[in-house]
N, C-alpha and C positions, 0 to 999 in steps of 0.2 A: 616522704616526710619533709624533706628540705623545702619542697615547693609549698607545702601546707604552712610551714612556719613563715615563709616570705610573704604569703598572701594574707596573713592575719594582721589585723590592725594592732596598734600599740596596747589597747586595753585587753584584747584577747591574749596578747603575749604576757602581760602582767598577771592575768588570771592563771594562765598556764604555769607561770613561775610559782605563784602562791600555792597552787595545788601540788606541784612537784615537790615543793619544799615542806609540805605538810602544814602550812599556815592555816589552811582550811581544807576540809575533806568534801566540801560541796559548794555550790554557788547559789546565792539568794540575792536577787536584785529587786529594785522597787522604782515606781514612778510616784513622786510626792508633790503634786500640784497644790498651790494655795487656791481655794475656791473663791477668788475675788474677780473672776471674769471668765470668758470663754477661752479655750485653748486655741493656739494658732499653729501654723505650719512648723514653726521652730520647735514647739512641744512634740510634734509628731516624730521628730528625730530622736528625742529622748525616750519617748514611749517605745518606739520600734527598736532602739538600741538596747534598752534595758530588758525588754521582753525577749528580744532575739538572743541576748546573752544567756538568759535563763533557759531558753529552749536548747541552745547549742550545747550547754553543759549539763543538760538533763536536770536542771535546778528548779528553783521556785521563784515566781514573780509576784510581788506584792503591789497592790494598789492602795495608796495611803493619801488622805487629804491632810495637808499641813494647815489645819484650821486654828492657828494660835492668835489670829488677829480679827476678832469679831466685828470690828467697825466696817470692814470691807467685804465680808463674806455673806453669801446668800445660798439658800437651798437650791434656787434656780441654777446657780453655777455648779453646784455639786452634781445635780442631775444631768446637766449638759456635758460635763466632763466625763461622767460614766458612759453616756451614750456615745461620745466621740471615741473613747478608748475601745469600747466594744466594736464600733464600726471599723476601726483600724485593724481589728482582729487580735488584739492583745487580751488574753484570757487570764484574769486573776483568780479564777475558780472561787475558793472560799476564803481568799486572802484579801478581804476588803477591810481597811482600817482607817481610823481617824486619829490625828495627834491628840485630840481632846479625850480619846479613850484613855490616855496615859497621864492626864493632869494630876491625878492622885500620886502616881509614881514619880512624876517630875517634881512635885512639891517635896516628896520625901528625899529625893536626890539633892535638892537644894538644901534641905535641912542637914543632910550628910556632909555637904561641903562646908556649911557653917560650923558643924561640930569638928571638922578637920582643920578649921582655921583657914579655909580656902574661899570663904565668901563672907561679905559683911553688908549691913544695911547702911545706905548712904543718904544723907539729907540734902546734898547739893542739888540746886535747881538744874534743869536741863542745860541752861546757858552756862552755868558754872562748870558742869561736867565737861562740856565742850572746851571751855577755857583751860581747865586743868589737864585735858588730854594731851596738849602739846600739838606739834605739827610733824610733818614728814621729816623735817630736819632738826627739830628740837624735842627732847624728851618731855613727857608729862610730869606732873607732880602729884604726890599722894594726896588723897582726900583727907581732910581733918578727921573724918569718921572711920578711917581705914583700920585703926587699932582698937576698935571697940572689942570688948570681951566676947567670948563665945556665948556666954549666958545672956548678955544684953542683946546680941544679934538674934538669938533664938526668940527672945521675948518680942523684939521689934518686928521680926518676920511674922510671928504669930499674930501680932496686932495688925500687920498689913493684911493678912488673910481674913481677919475678923472685921475688916472694914472700918478701922479706927482712923484712917488717914484719907485725905483727899487724893484725887487722881494726880499723880506726878509728885506728890509730897515726899515720898520715900521710894527708893529702889533697892533691890538686892544686886550687888555687884560681885563678880568673881575677883578674888585677890590673886593677881598673877604678877605683872611687872609693868609699872608705869614708865619705865625707861626702855621698854622693848622697841626695837626698830619696826616691828609690826604693830600698827596702831590698834588692830583688832585684839591684841593681847594686853592692852593697857586697861586692865580692870573693867572689862565690858559689863554692861547691865545684863543680868540674866532673868530678872523678874521686875514687873512694874505693877503699880496699883492702877486698875482700870475698871470702873463700874460699867460694864457692858453686858448686855444679854447675848448669850452665845446660841447659835443655831442648833447646837447639839446638847450642850449642858445647861442651857437656860440661864438662871441667875445664881447658880451654885457658887461661882467664883467671882471675886472682885480683884484677884491678882492673876496675871497671865504670864507665862514664860516667854522670853524673847526667842526669835527664830534660831539664832546661833546656839542657844542652849538646848532648845527643844529638839532640833533636828538630829543631832548626833544621838540623843537619848532614844528617840523614836527608832532610829536604825538599829541601835544596840539592843533595845528591848525586843524587837522583832527578829533579831538574829540575822540581819542583813550582813552579807559578807563583803560586798563591793558596792560602795555608795558612789554611783556614777553621776557626775554633775558637770555643769558648764564652767568655763574658765574663770568667770568672775568670782567663783568660790575658792579659787586657788589660795588667795591670801587669807581665807578663813580656815584653811585646813589645820594650821597649828592649834587654833582654838577648838576645832572639832576633835582633834586628837587629845587635847588637854581634858576636855569634858569626859570622854569615855575612859580615859586613864584615871582621872581623879575620882570618878564614880565607880571605879574598880570592876569594870566588865572583864570577864576572863578572855573572851575571844572577840575583841572589839572589831567593828567594821573598818574597812579601809576606803578612804575617799580617793577617787581618781577623776581628774577633770579632762574634758574634751572641748573643742571649739564649738560655739553656738552656730546655728544655721541662720545666716543673714540673706534675705532676698532683696534685690535691688528694687527701688521705687514702690515699696509697699508699706502699709501702716500696720505695725504689730503692737505698738505701745497701748496698754490697757487704758491709760488715762485719755489718750487721743481717741480711741475707739468709743469709750464711754461718752465723750463729748459729742462725737459724730452721731451717736444713737440719740442722746438727749436733745440735740439740736434738730433732729429729724432729717439730717443730711443722708443718712443711710437707714435702711429698713431693718433695724435691729442688729444684734451681734452676728446674725447669720445672713446679712446682706451679701449677695453673691459677688460684690466688688471687693469684699474684704478677704483676708486669707486666714480667718479663723477656720478651724476644721469643720465647724458646722456650716460656715459660708461656702467652703469648697465643696462639701457634700451637696448642699442645696444647688450650687451652680452646676454640678454634674460630674465632678471629679470622683474617681473610684479609689478604694483602698489600695488596689494593685498599682495604680498610677503613682500614688504618693510613696508607696514602698519602693518602686523603681527609682523615683526621684531621690529619695533618701540614700539608696544604694549608690547612685551615681555621684552624690555629693561626698560620700565616704566619711571616715572618722579620722580626725587629726587634732593636733594641738595648736595649729596656726589658724588665726581668724581670717576669713575671706568672705566675699559676697558672691552670691550665685544669681545669675540672670533669670528673671521670671520666665523667660522664653524656654528655659530648660524644663520647667514644670509643665508648660504647655506641650512641649515635645513629648513628655511622658504620657500625658492623657491621650494625645493623638495615637501614639504607639499602642496604647492599651485598647483603644476603642476601634481602631480601623478594621480589624478582622472580626470583631465580636458583634458589631452593631449593623442593623439593616440600613440600607441607603434609600431613604424615602424622598418623595417629591413634596416640596412645600413652596408656595409662592408668597414672598414677603411684601412685595409691592405690586398688587395684581392689576392686570388689564385684561378685559375679556377678549377671547379669540373665538370667532364664529367660523365654522367650516361650512360654507354655503352649499356645497354639493354632497354633504353627508346627510343621509336620510333623517328627517326629523323624527324624534321619539325612539330611534334605534340606540341600543347600548350593546357594546361587545366587551367581554372581559379578557384583558390581556394578561398573559403570564409574564411576570416581572421577577427577575432574580433579586433576592434580598441583599446579596453582597457578591459582586462578581469575583472577588478575591477569595471568597470562602463559600464553596458550594454546599457545605453542610447546613448553612442557614436556609437553604431551600428557596421556594418561590412563593409569591402571593398573587392574587388576582386584583387587577386595578381596572375599574370601569372606564371605558372610553366612549365619548359621545360627541354630539355636534358642537356643544358650547363648552369651552375650557377657560381656565385662567392661566396666563403666562406672566412672567416678570416684565414690568414696564420697561426695564432696560434692554429687553430682548426684541424691542421694536424701535426703529427710528425712521422718521419721515424722510430725513435727508442725512444718510449715514456718512461718516468719514471713510477714508480708504481702509481696507483690511477689516471692515466690520462685516462679519459673516452671518449675522443673525437676520431677523425679519426686517425687510423694507420693501416698498412697492416693487413687485416684479421678481423678488428673490425667493428662492426655495430653500427650506431647511428641513431637518428631520425632527419630528416630535419624538422625544426619547421613548423607546420601547414601542413606538406606534408607526406613524406614516410620514411620508414627505408631504409638506404643505407649502403652497405658494401664495404669497401675499398679493391680493387683488385690489383691496381698497381699505380705507379706514374711516372712522367717524370721530368728529370732534364735538365737544360741548360748546356752550355759548361763550366760554372763556378761551376757546382755542386749544383746550387740552384733549389729547386723544383718549377716547374712552372705549373704543372697540376696533379690533382689527379683523378684517374679513379675508378668508383664505379659501382655496380649493385644495382638496387632497387627491392623491393618486392611490387608488385601492391596491394597485400592483406592488406598492412599496412597503407593505406591512413588514415590520421588523421580524426577522427570523424566517421570512418566506423565501429566501434565496434570491431576492431581487438584485440584479447587477447591472441594470440598464444604464444608470448614471449615478454620479456621486454628488453629494452636497458637502459644503465646508462647515456648516454650522449645525449643531444639535442643541435643542433647548428643552427644558423640562416644563411640566404642565400639571394641572390638577383638573378633574372633571367638574365643571361648575355646578350641576345639579346635586352632586354627591359630596362635594368638598365640605370639610369641617372648618368653621371659622375659628381662628386662634389669635391670641395675643403673643407677640414675640418680643423678648427683651434682649437688646444688643448691649453687651457690657464692654467697656474699655477700662483702662487703668484709672482708678480713683484719684491717682496722683498725677499732676502735670509733670511728665517725665523730663521736659526741658529745664524746668526750674528745680527739680529735686523734691524730696518729701517735705522738708521743713523750710520755712521762711527764716533766713538768717537774722533778720532784724527783730522779730518778735516771737519766733519759735512756733508760729502757727503753721497749719498744713497748707501746702500749695495744691489745691484741689483742681481737678480737671472738670470744667463745667459740662463736658460732653461724655461723662463716664457712663451714662445710661440713656439709651434711646428706646422708647416704647413704640412698637408698631401694633396698632389695634386691629387693623382690617386685613389680616393675613389669612391664607387658605392652605389647608393641608389635605392630602389625599385621605379617603375614608378608611384607610387601614389602621388608624389610630384608635379604633373603637375600644379596644381592651387595654389601652395604655394607662399606666398609673404613675403616681408620684415617684420621682427619681429615675424613671425609665429614660434611657438616652438613645439618640439616633443620629445618623448623619443625614443632614438635609443636603441633597444633591446640589453641589456648587456653592452652598451657603455656609457650611461648617457643621460642627457637632452641637447638638442641642439636647436639653434635658427638661423633662416636665417638672415645673416648679412645685415643690411640696407644700408651700404655704398658701398660694393663691389660686392654684389650678383646680378646676372642678370637671367632672366627666363631660358636662355639656358646655364648658367654657375653658378650653385648654390654654394654659400659659406655658410658653417654652422659654427657658434661659439659654442663651448662647454660651456654651462651655468654652469653645475656642474656634477660631477660624480654621480653614483648611490649610492655609499656607503658613509655614514656619520660618522665623528668622534665626532659629537656633541651628548651629552646625556642630555635629558631634566631633570632638577632638580626634585627630588621626593618631 
């Protein structure tokens, strides 16, 4: 038991304490995104944390859209968020909610506060409200409208709802303490006039609740026990507690904050991503160079790799940044035993085996993954004409170059030894064809021990190869300069973040491959079939990650 306690994070310890003391007799958590963009890797931490806690304590997990700001919200974002959460494996069952489902109740709670003398209608302009609020070192001052009677406030608030005022002309404010050291408690706005059509309620409302008022009410109405959120809401907790107390909930939820997940040299700000999309710099919110969950899925990351990454990051109260290389480490670890190791040639040059019989084809048994025998074998055709990587031949090689050059012998992976006899150039002096001879005695697995070669290269059979497009992704951000330009706040973009290779060839074993299927390309990295642009007769592969890692596990 002692070890269990030590290994638990601080949130689990707080939940254990609440259950032991009878504050709650169950656990109910939620994930409450605002549908104003796609979710990113940081949100994955919150999703998996909240869902994981509900599972750990045999509790309930709610999925709720905090849709209180119609100006930025879209049905597209609602659907993408639902898809992302399902893909990560978080199951809300029949607990899908919208903040807008509670607009009637929120309005009644606002009326309740007015009747208790805890809220008032204010006519100050936004600029005046900011001026009256004070600073971090100076207290605010009371609005001249703070002492309106309950009756007058009820009438004015009803008029706000009935659309009798312009946008921004009047607001409803909580009456708390203009001298509070916490600026969030200086009579915050809880309702504003806003004539906006809502994706869920249409034109029913012209007044909308502010987030800091709506959020605690949503949690309390749904019976959330522990409202797990990120550290920027720590200063808002007194207001959260004030709302649920003054609205007289019997078993109010408890807010607990944890540190956000920050990744180095990535773009997560919705405003910046929106501009990248609108300017055509990236191919939508799911461009594989981004770290939105949709983008990571399209690039080829798996839910398991993201869960491993989140687990490695841990849960704490101290802010820190995590190297993107750790996320890459997790996807390599997840894929290396699961995926077949296929042959693909990204920069092809033809290799002709002059002494191999013309028209003959033999089918070689090739292990799908030498480290995992359970993945079995596949048949790969071998014939006289192949494609190899251009870098695997050099006319005048440097020292310690062990691949093909005139007079040198190498092993063709899974096949035979071949010796380079000659090569052909085009009119521009570019090598277009390499000619070799093979030794039939050296067939892989035949027990040949006559001599050894230092180089092994991969290949694909030219007549059977499938043509493919391969996209090589690098960081969208110029890592040397950092994410943001200090002078104007713009993004420091890497001009080489995407390289598209059009004339690649893959072995014919990809016939049944479908979107999101991933593979290791021998010597080239891990690749995934693009879900948006790939077609059965025109495969497009995204490079998920290279084979080599710069990440070192802490000892």
